C-alpha positions as CSV (number, residue, x, y, z in Angstrom):
1,M,8.9,-33.8,-17.1
2,F,7.5,-33.7,-13.6
3,A,8.0,-30.0,-13.3
4,A,6.5,-29.4,-16.7
5,R,3.5,-31.4,-15.9
6,G,3.1,-29.5,-12.6
7,I,3.3,-26.1,-14.2
8,A,0.8,-27.2,-16.9
9,V,-1.7,-28.5,-14.4
10,S,-1.4,-25.4,-12.2
11,L,-1.8,-23.0,-15.1
12,S,-4.7,-25.1,-16.4
13,V,-6.6,-25.0,-13.1
14,F,-6.0,-21.3,-12.7
15,V,-7.3,-20.5,-16.2
16,I,-10.4,-22.7,-15.7
17,V,-11.3,-21.2,-12.4
18,Y,-10.5,-17.7,-13.4
19,G,-12.4,-17.9,-16.7
20,I,-15.5,-19.5,-15.2
21,L,-15.6,-17.0,-12.3
22,S,-14.9,-14.0,-14.6
23,L,-17.6,-15.0,-17.0
24,A,-20.1,-15.5,-14.2
25,L,-19.2,-12.1,-12.7
26,A,-19.4,-10.3,-16.1
27,C,-23.0,-11.8,-16.6
28,G,-24.3,-11.4,-13.0
29,W,-22.4,-8.5,-11.3
30,R,-25.5,-6.2,-11.5
31,R,-27.6,-8.6,-9.6
32,A,-24.9,-9.2,-7.1
33,S,-24.4,-5.4,-6.6
34,F,-28.1,-4.7,-5.8
35,G,-27.4,-5.1,-2.1
36,A,-24.8,-2.4,-2.3
37,Q,-27.6,0.2,-2.8
38,R,-28.4,-0.2,0.9
39,L,-24.7,0.5,1.9
40,S,-22.8,3.7,2.2
41,V,-21.0,4.6,-1.0
42,R,-17.6,3.8,0.7
43,R,-18.8,0.2,1.5
44,A,-20.3,-0.1,-2.0
45,A,-17.1,1.0,-3.6
46,D,-15.1,-1.5,-1.5
47,M,-17.6,-4.3,-2.3
48,L,-17.5,-3.6,-6.1
49,F,-13.7,-3.7,-6.0
50,V,-13.6,-7.0,-4.1
51,L,-16.1,-8.4,-6.6
52,R,-13.8,-7.3,-9.5
53,M,-10.8,-8.9,-7.8
54,F,-12.7,-12.1,-6.7
55,P,-11.9,-14.2,-9.8
56,L,-8.2,-13.6,-9.6
57,I,-7.9,-14.0,-5.9
58,T,-10.0,-17.2,-5.8
59,A,-8.2,-18.8,-8.8
60,A,-4.8,-18.0,-7.2
61,L,-5.8,-19.4,-3.8
62,I,-7.2,-22.6,-5.3
63,T,-4.1,-23.1,-7.5
64,A,-1.6,-22.3,-4.8
65,G,-3.5,-23.9,-1.9
66,L,-4.9,-27.0,-3.5
67,T,-3.6,-27.8,-7.0
68,V,0.1,-27.3,-6.4
69,P,0.2,-29.3,-3.0
70,S,-2.0,-32.1,-4.4
71,F,0.3,-32.5,-7.4
72,L,3.5,-32.4,-5.4
73,L,2.3,-34.8,-2.7
74,L,0.3,-37.3,-4.8
75,E,1.6,-37.3,-8.3
76,P,4.3,-39.9,-8.9
77,R,7.6,-38.4,-10.0
78,A,8.9,-41.4,-11.9
79,T,6.5,-41.7,-14.8
80,D,6.5,-41.4,-18.6
81,E,3.1,-39.8,-18.7
82,R,3.0,-37.0,-21.2
83,V,1.3,-33.6,-20.9
84,G,-2.0,-33.7,-22.7
85,A,-3.1,-31.4,-25.5
86,V,-5.9,-29.9,-23.3
87,S,-3.4,-29.1,-20.6
88,L,-1.0,-27.5,-23.0
89,A,-3.7,-25.4,-24.6
90,L,-4.9,-24.2,-21.2
91,S,-1.4,-23.5,-20.1
92,A,-0.8,-21.4,-23.2
93,C,-4.0,-19.4,-22.4
94,G,-2.7,-18.9,-18.9
95,L,0.6,-17.5,-20.1
96,I,-1.1,-15.3,-22.6
97,L,-3.5,-14.0,-19.9
98,G,-0.7,-13.1,-17.6
99,L,1.3,-11.4,-20.4
100,V,-1.7,-9.4,-21.6
101,G,-2.4,-8.3,-18.0
102,I,1.2,-7.2,-17.4
103,M,1.2,-5.4,-20.8
104,N,-2.1,-3.5,-20.1
105,A,-0.8,-2.4,-16.7
106,A,2.5,-1.3,-18.2
107,I,0.8,0.7,-20.9
108,V,-1.4,2.7,-18.6
109,S,1.4,3.3,-16.2
110,R,3.7,4.6,-18.9
111,R,1.0,6.7,-20.4
112,A,0.1,8.2,-17.0
113,S,3.8,8.9,-16.1
114,R,4.4,10.6,-19.5
115,V,1.3,12.9,-19.2
116,V,1.9,13.7,-15.5
117,A,5.5,14.6,-16.2
118,G,4.3,17.1,-18.8
119,W,1.8,18.6,-16.3
120,T,4.4,19.0,-13.5
121,R,7.1,20.6,-15.7
122,G,7.8,23.8,-13.9
123,A,5.4,23.0,-11.0
124,R,6.0,24.5,-7.6
125,P,5.3,23.1,-4.2
126,D,2.2,24.7,-2.6
127,R,1.5,22.9,0.6
128,S,1.3,19.4,2.1
129,L,-1.8,17.5,3.3
130,R,-0.8,14.7,5.7
131,S,2.5,14.1,4.0
132,V,0.9,14.2,0.5
133,P,2.5,17.1,-1.4
134,V,0.4,19.5,-3.3
135,L,2.0,21.0,-6.5
136,T,0.7,24.0,-8.3
137,I,0.9,23.5,-12.1
138,S,0.6,25.9,-15.0
139,P,-1.8,24.0,-17.3
140,T,-5.4,24.8,-16.8
141,S,-6.4,21.2,-17.2
142,P,-6.6,19.2,-15.0
143,A,-7.9,21.7,-12.5
144,M,-7.1,19.3,-9.7
145,S,-6.1,15.7,-9.7
146,A,-4.5,13.0,-7.4
147,T,-1.7,11.2,-9.2
148,G,0.9,8.6,-8.4
149,I,0.8,5.3,-6.6
150,L,4.1,4.8,-4.6
151,R,4.6,8.5,-4.2
152,P,1.2,10.1,-4.6
153,K,0.7,13.8,-5.0
154,I,-2.1,16.3,-5.7
155,L,-1.8,18.6,-8.7
156,L,-3.6,21.9,-8.5
157,S,-3.8,24.3,-11.5
158,G,-3.1,28.0,-10.8
159,A,-6.4,28.9,-12.5
160,A,-8.4,26.6,-10.2
161,E,-6.6,28.0,-7.1
162,R,-7.6,31.5,-8.1
163,R,-11.2,30.6,-8.9
164,L,-12.0,28.9,-5.6
165,T,-12.4,30.4,-2.2
166,R,-10.3,29.1,0.7
167,R,-13.0,26.9,2.0
168,E,-13.9,25.5,-1.4
169,L,-10.2,24.8,-2.1
170,Q,-9.8,22.9,1.2
171,A,-12.9,20.8,0.5
172,A,-11.7,19.9,-3.0
173,L,-8.2,19.0,-1.6
174,N,-9.8,16.8,1.0
175,H,-11.7,15.0,-1.8
176,E,-8.4,14.3,-3.6
177,L,-6.7,13.3,-0.3
178,A,-9.5,10.7,0.2
179,H,-8.5,9.1,-3.2
180,V,-4.9,8.9,-2.0
181,R,-5.8,7.4,1.4
182,H,-7.9,4.6,-0.3
183,A,-5.2,3.9,-3.0
184,D,-7.7,4.4,-5.8
185,N,-5.0,4.7,-8.4
186,L,-3.5,1.5,-7.3
187,K,-6.9,-0.2,-7.6
188,K,-7.3,1.1,-11.1
189,L,-3.9,-0.4,-12.0
190,L,-5.0,-3.8,-10.6
191,M,-8.2,-3.6,-12.7
192,R,-6.1,-3.2,-15.8
193,F,-4.0,-6.2,-14.8
194,V,-7.2,-8.4,-14.5
195,G,-8.9,-7.1,-17.7
196,F,-11.7,-9.3,-19.0
197,P,-14.4,-8.7,-21.6
198,G,-17.7,-7.5,-20.2
199,M,-16.3,-5.8,-17.1
200,S,-16.5,-2.2,-18.3
201,G,-19.9,-1.7,-16.6
202,L,-18.7,-2.9,-13.3
203,E,-15.6,-0.8,-13.5
204,A,-17.5,2.3,-14.4
205,T,-19.9,1.8,-11.5
206,W,-17.0,1.4,-9.2
207,L,-15.4,4.6,-10.5
208,E,-18.7,6.5,-9.8
209,A,-18.8,5.0,-6.3
210,T,-15.3,6.0,-5.5
211,E,-16.0,9.6,-6.5
212,M,-19.1,9.8,-4.3
213,A,-17.1,8.1,-1.5
214,A,-14.4,10.7,-1.8
215,D,-17.0,13.4,-1.7
216,D,-18.4,12.0,1.6
217,A,-15.0,11.6,3.1
218,A,-14.2,15.3,2.3
219,V,-17.1,16.8,4.2
220,A,-17.9,16.8,7.9
221,T,-20.6,19.4,8.0
222,T,-23.3,20.9,5.8
223,Y,-21.1,23.9,5.1
224,D,-18.3,21.6,3.9
225,A,-20.8,19.9,1.5
226,L,-21.9,23.2,0.1
227,D,-18.3,24.3,-0.4
228,L,-17.4,21.1,-2.2
229,A,-20.5,21.4,-4.4
230,A,-19.6,25.0,-5.2
231,A,-16.1,23.8,-6.1
232,L,-17.4,21.2,-8.5
233,I,-19.7,23.7,-10.2
234,K,-17.0,26.3,-10.6
235,L,-14.3,23.9,-11.9
236,S,-16.8,22.2,-14.3
237,Q,-17.4,25.6,-15.9
238,M,-13.8,26.2,-16.5
239,V,-11.9,25.1,-19.7
240,P,-13.2,21.6,-20.5
241,E,-11.1,18.9,-19.0
242,A,-8.7,17.3,-21.4
243,A,-8.5,13.6,-21.6
244,T,-6.8,12.4,-18.4
245,P,-4.8,9.2,-18.0
246,Y,-6.5,6.3,-16.4
247,L,-4.2,6.3,-13.3
248,T,-5.2,9.7,-12.1
249,A,-8.1,10.9,-10.0
250,P,-9.3,14.4,-11.3
251,L,-11.8,16.2,-9.2
252,V,-14.0,16.9,-12.2
253,H,-14.2,14.4,-15.0
254,G,-16.6,12.2,-17.0
255,R,-20.1,13.2,-18.1
256,A,-21.7,16.4,-17.0
257,S,-24.6,14.3,-15.6
258,A,-22.2,12.5,-13.2
259,V,-21.0,15.9,-11.9
260,Y,-24.6,17.0,-11.5
261,T,-25.5,13.9,-9.6
262,R,-22.6,14.5,-7.2
263,V,-23.6,18.1,-6.7
264,E,-27.2,17.0,-5.9
265,R,-25.9,14.5,-3.3
266,L,-23.8,17.2,-1.7
267,L,-26.7,19.7,-1.6
268,A,-28.9,17.0,0.1
269,W,-26.1,16.1,2.5
270,G,-27.2,15.8,6.1
271,E,-25.5,15.6,9.4
272,E,-27.0,12.1,10.0
273,R,-25.5,10.8,6.7
274,G,-22.1,12.2,7.6
275,A,-22.2,10.6,11.0
276,A,-23.2,7.2,9.4
277,T,-20.3,7.6,6.9
278,R,-17.8,8.3,9.6
279,K,-18.8,5.2,11.6
280,Y,-17.5,3.1,8.8
281,S,-13.8,2.7,9.2
282,Q,-11.1,0.7,7.6
283,L,-10.6,-1.2,10.9
284,Y,-14.2,-2.3,10.8
285,S,-13.9,-3.5,7.3
286,L,-10.6,-5.3,8.0
287,S,-12.2,-7.1,11.0
288,L,-15.0,-8.4,8.8
289,G,-12.5,-9.5,6.2
290,L,-10.2,-11.3,8.7
291,A,-13.2,-13.0,10.3
292,A,-14.3,-14.4,6.9
293,I,-10.8,-15.5,6.0
294,F,-10.4,-17.3,9.3
295,A,-13.7,-19.1,8.9
296,V,-12.7,-20.3,5.4
297,V,-9.2,-21.3,6.5
298,A,-10.6,-23.3,9.4
299,M,-13.1,-25.1,7.2
300,F,-10.4,-26.1,4.7
301,A,-8.0,-27.1,7.4
302,L,-10.4,-29.6,8.8
303,N,-10.8,-31.4,5.5
304,Y,-7.5,-30.5,3.8
305,S,-6.2,-34.0,3.2
306,Q,-9.4,-35.2,1.6
307,L,-9.6,-32.1,-0.5
308,L,-6.1,-32.7,-1.8
309,A,-7.0,-36.2,-2.8
310,H,-10.2,-35.0,-4.6
311,V,-8.3,-32.3,-6.4
312,H,-5.7,-34.7,-7.6
313,V,-8.3,-37.0,-9.0
314,A,-10.0,-34.1,-10.7
315,T,-6.8,-32.8,-12.3
316,E,-5.6,-36.2,-13.5
317,W,-7.3,-35.8,-16.9
318,L,-5.4,-32.6,-17.5
319,V,-2.1,-34.4,-17.9
320,R,-3.4,-37.1,-20.2
């Protein structure tokens, strides 16, 4: 009974925190993302992804770091106290939430694997970009796409390879390589795992930001920007892209207006923007994240015992 009550309380707290934060994010993410307009698109994409994962991460940390320890340390083991109806209902919601997330992730993974397997039937190795293989495929669509998570690869249609010049092709491949380096397909899978109503706008905005960030990462000079813009225009004029699985990163996809916006940005690309983009590194982002984590951990460590007592009092009603 003690273990059952502990699981019920933990799942209940997770569902409450996750639900409240997800609802708040669904209603207020646009206001929270206004500040991202002053950032580079790479930072904006990272910020939007962190926002999307915030409810899950926070709920998991509160559950694992406060709820579980407070229950194990302060809840009496020898008691006939029964699990309350509220706690049982919330626990059931938590189990359903986890199962739905796993099922969503499994469905998109299976669908992507099946479609990519069809694309790569008869594919031949073309080249390798920083240990990422490039395969030439016979289907016209997709013209170019980054696929895979554990073993990523870039697919290039023979028609696209013939249509682009050498410089245009290299710029387009660099764009896809940027998606691989930043694990964008893995991030898409995580978003399917934490599905919640009302998040489609946030996820669409993040997808647009990742495309622009990959564009910026692919170019180092004005000539590179012009080459990538030309590649986008040429490939968008080819056979219309077929529907692509969610866990892929095609070079050209979505609305024509989105491609037009990307082309406009590339045509207006300047050396100063490229320099500013290159200044942003993963090491800098990691340093900021570690500093914030250290500050939070230090604050909790100073008041940990009091927090456990308060959390235990607050969760008492869940087992009644």
